[in-house]
C-alpha positions as CSV (number, residue, x, y, z in Angstrom):
1,E,12.4,-8.1,4.7
2,K,10.2,-5.2,5.7
3,R,8.0,-7.2,8.2
4,V,4.7,-6.4,6.3
5,N,2.0,-9.0,6.1
6,M,-0.1,-8.7,2.9
7,V,-3.6,-9.8,3.9
8,H,-5.2,-9.2,0.4
9,I,-3.8,-8.2,-3.0
10,E,-5.7,-7.7,-6.3
11,S,-5.0,-6.1,-9.7
12,R,-7.1,-4.9,-12.5
13,K,-6.7,-2.9,-15.7
14,S,-6.6,0.8,-15.1
15,R,-9.8,2.8,-15.8
16,R,-7.6,5.7,-16.9
17,R,-5.3,4.0,-19.3
18,S,-5.6,0.6,-20.9
19,S,-1.8,0.1,-20.8
20,E,-1.7,0.5,-17.0
21,V,-2.6,-1.7,-14.1
22,E,-4.0,-0.8,-10.7
23,I,-2.9,-2.9,-7.7
24,F,-4.8,-2.9,-4.4
25,V,-3.1,-4.2,-1.3
26,D,-4.4,-4.7,2.3
27,C,-1.6,-5.2,4.7
28,E,-0.8,-5.5,8.4
29,C,2.3,-3.8,9.9
30,G,3.5,-1.2,12.2
31,K,3.6,2.5,11.4
32,T,7.3,2.6,10.8
33,E,7.2,-0.4,8.4
34,F,4.2,1.1,6.6
35,N,6.0,4.4,6.1
36,E,9.1,2.7,4.7
37,L,7.0,0.6,2.4
38,I,5.2,3.7,1.0
39,Q,8.5,5.4,0.3
40,L,9.7,2.3,-1.6
41,L,6.5,2.1,-3.6
42,K,6.7,5.8,-4.5
43,F,10.2,5.2,-5.8
44,Q,9.1,2.3,-8.0
45,T,5.6,3.3,-9.2
46,T,4.0,6.3,-10.9
47,I,1.1,6.9,-8.4
48,V,0.6,5.8,-4.8
49,T,-2.7,6.6,-3.1
50,L,-3.7,5.7,0.4
51,N,-7.1,4.9,1.8
52,P,-6.4,3.9,5.5
53,P,-9.2,3.0,7.9
54,E,-10.0,5.4,10.7
55,N,-8.2,3.7,13.6
56,I,-5.3,2.3,11.7
57,W,-2.8,2.4,14.6
58,T,-3.0,2.3,18.3
59,E,-1.0,4.8,20.4
60,E,1.8,2.4,21.2
61,E,2.6,1.7,17.5
């Protein structure tokens, strides 16, 4: 629906709280789709943190 390709996903128990889970996702998409996805995640989750690589998008995206 959001045209996002999930390359890798993993989950593990949170180091902060044993009742929580941390989910790590590596995805491929355009900048607009990524921003929409982040907004949806922020609405559905407690914490969203980003660790994007240096050259995440080219100028035309």
